[in-house]
N, C-alpha and C positions, 0 to 999 in steps of 0.2 A: 670293160669299165673298171677303173681302179677305184678302190675304196680306202679311206683312211679313218682310223678311230679318232674321236675328239672327245676329251673329257672337259666338261664345262659346267659352270654354275650360273650362266647368264639368265636373267629373268625372262628375256625374250624367248628363249627356248622352252622355258616352263609353260609359256602360254600356248605352245603347240602340243605338248604332251604331258603326261603325269610325272611327278617327281620321281627320280630314278633310283639312286642307291641309298638305302637306309641301313643303318648299322645297329646291331644289338649288342649289349654289354654283357662284357664280361664283365660290366660295368658297373651300371646299375641297370637295366636289363642288361651294364657293365660287365667284368669277367664273368659274373654270374647274373647278367641281366641288368642293363642300364635302364633306369626309370625314365619315362617320358616327361618332358618339361611342361608344366602347366602354367608358367608365367610368361606373359607376352614379351617381357623385356629380357629374358634369359635364353641362352642357347644351350640345348641339352648336350651332355657328355658324348652321347652317341645318337645318331639318327638324323643328322642334317642331310638334306637332299642333294644328290648329284646326278649327273647324266652322262651316259656314254652314247654319243650320236655318231653313227657311221654314215658318212655322206659321200657323194660322188665328187671327187676332187677335180675331175676333168670335163665337167659338163660345159657345153658351148651354147650361148644364147641363140645361135643361128639354128639350133635344133628344135626351137620352140614350135608347137603345132600351129598350122595355118588355117584349120577349120574346126568347127564345133566337135566333129567326131574325133579328130585327133586330140583336141583339148580334153575330151572326156577320157580317152584312152590314157593320156598322159597323167591326168588326175588320179586314175586308178593305179597306174604304175608307180606314182610318187607317194602313195599312201605308205607311211612308215610301218615296218614290221617290228613289233615290240615283244621282246623276250624277257620274262621275269624268272629269275632263278634264286633260290635260297642256297647259301653256302654256310656250312658249319665248320668251325675250327676247334680242334681239341689238342691240349698239351698232354703229352705222355711222359710222366716224371721218371719212369724206370727205363724205358727204351730211348729217352732223350731225343724225342722227335715230335713233330706236329703232324696231325692228320687233318686233311681237308676233304669234306664231303659235299656233294650236291644233294638237294632234297627235292623229291618229286611231289606232286599235288596230294598224294596219299600219305606222305610222311616217309616214303622209302628213302634210304640213304645209300649213295653210291660214292665210294672213295675215289677222289680224283688226284690226290697228291699225298705223298709222305715226304717230309723234309726234315733233315737232322737239325738239331739246335744245340745250344750249350747244355751243360750238365744240369739236371734237375729243373726242368721248366715248370713253373707254377702258373701264375696268372697270365692270361692273354687278353689284351685290350685293343679294340679297334678305334681309330680316330673318327671324328664326327663326319668326315667326308668319305669314309671307307677306302682311303688311299693307303693307309699305313696300319700295321699291327705291331704291338709292343709285347714282348715276352720277357718275363722276369725269370732269370736262371739263377736259382739260389746257390747251388754249389759252384757254378762257374763265376759267381760274383759279378753279374753283369745284367744289363737290359739289352736284348737283341731287337733291332728294328728291322721290319720286313716291309717291302713294297708289295701292295696288293694289285694284281693284274685286273683291270676293270672288266675285261671280257670274260676271263676264265675263273677269276677268284684265286688263282694260284699265288703263292708267296715266293718272294725272292729276298734273301738277306741283303741288307744294304749298309748297316752300321751297328756298332756295339758301344755301350756306355758302361764303364766300370761302376759297380755299386755292390759292396760287400753284403751278401745274404739277401739279395733282391728277391721279393716274393710277390709283389703286385704293383701295377701301374694304374693310377687313376688320372683322368684328364680334366682340366678346368673347363667350364662351359664355353669360355672364349676360345679354347683351342691353343692359347698362348703358353700355358703352363702344364707341367706334368708332375705328379707327386708319387714318389716311389717308397714303398715300405720295405723294411729289411728285418728278417729273422736274425737271431743270434748267429754270428758275433756282430752283425751290423747294428741291430737294436736302435733303429732310427727311422725317421721319415724325412726324405730329401725332396727339395724343390728344384725343378729343372725348367729351363726355357725350351720351347718347341720351335724349331725352324719351320716357318710357314710353308716352305716349298718341299724340303726334303723330309721333314718330320724328325730330323735328328735332335737329340737332347744335349743341352749344355747346362752345367750346374750353375745355379743362381748364387751360390755361396750361402744359402739359407737352408738350415736343416734343424730338426728337433731330435735331441739325443737323450741318453740316459733313461731309456725306456726298455721294456722287456718283451721282445719279439712281437712287434705289431705285424699282422699278416696282410690285411688289405685295408684300403681306405675308400671313402666315398665323399664326393664334393656335393654340397647342397646346390639346388637349382639356381640360386642367385650368384653362386661363385664366391660368396663371402667366407664360408667356413668349410673345413675339411675334417672328417671324423674318422677315428680309427680306434681299435681296441688292442690291449696288450695281452697276449695269450699265455704268458708265464706270470706267476705271482710277483707283485700284487696285481690282481685282475681288475682292470679299469677300462672304461670307455672314455676317450678323450675328444675334445674339440679344439681346433686351432683356427685362428683368424688368418685369412689370406689377404695380403696386399695385392689388389687386382692390377696395380700398375707395375709392380716389381716381381710378384710371385713369392715374396718373403712370407715366412710363417711365424706366427707368435701364438704361444699356448693361450687358450681361452678358458678351458675348464676341464676338470677331471671328476668322473662319477664312478662309483663302484659298479662292477659288472658281475655276472655269474661266473662260475668256475670255468676256466679255459675258454674265454671268448675268442672266436676266430674271425669269421666273416661278419660284415655288417653291410647294410644298404640303407639308402634314404628313400622314402616313399615318393610317388610322383608329384605330390603337392609340395614337397619340401618342408613339411611340418614335423615329420617324425623320422627317427632312426630306429632300425631294428637290428638286434645283435644276436647271433647264434652262439650259445654257450655250450660247447661240446661236453665238458665234464658235468655240468649241471643238468644236461638234457632239457634245456629250455631255450626259447626265443623271447627276448625282452624288448618291449617297446619303450622308447624315450621320446618325450616332447622337446622340440627345439625352441629355445628362446630366440626369436628372430633378430633381436637387437644385440645380444651378447654371445650367442652360440652355446650357452649353457644347456645341459640336458637334464630332464627330470624323468625318473623312471615311472613307467605306467604298468600296463598289464604284461603278464608272461603266459606263454603257452608251452605245454609239455610236449617235446618232440625228441625222440631218441636220436642221439648223436647228430645233431643238426650241424651242417657246414655251409653248403651253398644256399643262397637266397636269391629269389627273383620275383618281381611283381608282374601281375597280368597287365595288359595295356591299359585297362580301366583303372587300375589301382585298388580294385575291390578285393583282390585275392593275392595272398603271399604264398609262394611255393618254396619249400625247403627240402633239401636232400636229407635222407634219414635212413638208418639201418638198425636192425635189432641186434641182440647179443650174438646171435649165430650168423651175423653179417647179411641176412636177408634184406634186400634194398627196397626202399619206398620213396615216393615223393609225397610229402605232407602238403595238403591243400588247406589253407587257413583263411577264413573270412576276416575281412578288416572293416571296422566301422568307419564310414566315410567322414564322420564328424570328429570323433574322438581318437581315431586311429587304433582303438582297442582291438586286440586279437580275439577271435570268436571260435566258431565251429571248426573242427579239424577232421578231415577225412584222409585216407591213405590210398595211394595208387601204387601197386607193386611194379617195380621196374623189371623184374625177371632176372636181375643181376645181383651181385654181391657187393656190399659196402658202397652204396650210392653216395657219391662224393660232391658232385656239383650239378647245378641246373642252370638253364638259360631259356628265356622266352624269346622267340624270334621277333624281328621288328614289325612284322605284320600282325602279330598277336595270335596266329593260327596254331603254332606248335610250341611245345616245350621239349627240350632235349636234356636228358639226364645221363651222366657218365658214372660207371661202376668201376671203382679202382681195383677191387679184388678179382672181378671176373673179366676185366679188360675189355669192356664193351660200352656201347652207347645205345640208348633207346629214345625214339621219338614218341611223343604223345600229342594227340589232337586236343585242342582246347575248345570246349563248347562255347560258342559266342554268347549264349544267354546265361548259363550257369557258371561258366569258367571251370567246370569239372574236366578231369583228364580221362582220355581213353587211349590205350596203347595203340599206336598206329601200325607198327610192324614189330617183328621179333627183334631182339637186341642184335647189334652188328659189331663185330670185332673192330677195335680202333687203335690198338697199340698197347704197350705194357705200362700199366699204372696211370690211367687217365685221371687228371685232377682238376681240369678246368675246361669250360666249353663256352663258346659264344657264336653268334650267327650274324650274317649280313644278307640283305636282299640286293641282288644285282639286277638292274634293268638295262637292257641294251636296245637302242632304237636304230634300226637299219633302214636306209632309204635307197 
């Protein structure tokens, strides 16, 4: 019997089995964890459902059972076999490659692929269907597009797009637009159209310039605004209005930030922005004006050398990468007030590595992954479903030289 893979989004298939591929960000559970969309009329940056259905292409209706016994046997035989696998993707900025891992039910990591990429890969972002991955190569001055194999999770390079100093790609909730930040000498935020089939990027002709090394950006859940911070003085957090029809960008507001702001993320409700200020050793909360995009500073939490940020699936907890002066790595677990967005109690979970650089929560909400740039490894943590506290799942695993970004995808294959 010959089988053929089929990747589809048809609602009729959803009625037969659970939603299939869910993507986590690099994003917001994005490059460092893309947040889940809480608004019914918005599509999340990452996490849309897809399905890999392997069916018999050569079945003949004359083979149908002729009695009840045969019908029962056929029913049992036709029951689909569903396989769920978590895959983790890591960019290694020194060895200039990507590492792909499968994750078992206990959080164990098994490397399945290492693939070379352009010089100095920073952010990695998966699209909402889990079909494509975007890697920003800062020294190679480009964004590299990869096709994701729906069965294995393996990556295959398919296209590149020139962009000087590219450091991160964020995707519009509609999937139509991509926004790319650029370190010096690029010093800008660019807007690109996304081909709905190939995932390839093409410049819209709209970009924001004359800024100082924006590192990453985050789009709010409505798709109306994109936020980013400039990591060289003057230190600010910015908001830009997005034309949802053309992808064009127009500056909306500028607000002072702490020293050396790097990564930022939007909370799952789309009401707050959180900015990691490396030099200040703080994470600052900002309230979003939903009509103008303007930001108002709120609470701050003290976290040593914060960089990567990721929300739990509930939005009640913010996780941040952290490390002490001796480079001992931690993940800071910070409670978040559901009403005000204020940052509260902080606990620390040691990663067992040095210089914890980035974190990501998987789409199922079961695991957090943390990469350590100085010890060149990754560690998985189990997330308590009630308290959202972290427990180290296994020992750190080597992942390549200089890991700086991590994201995850859940692949679900249905075989008939």
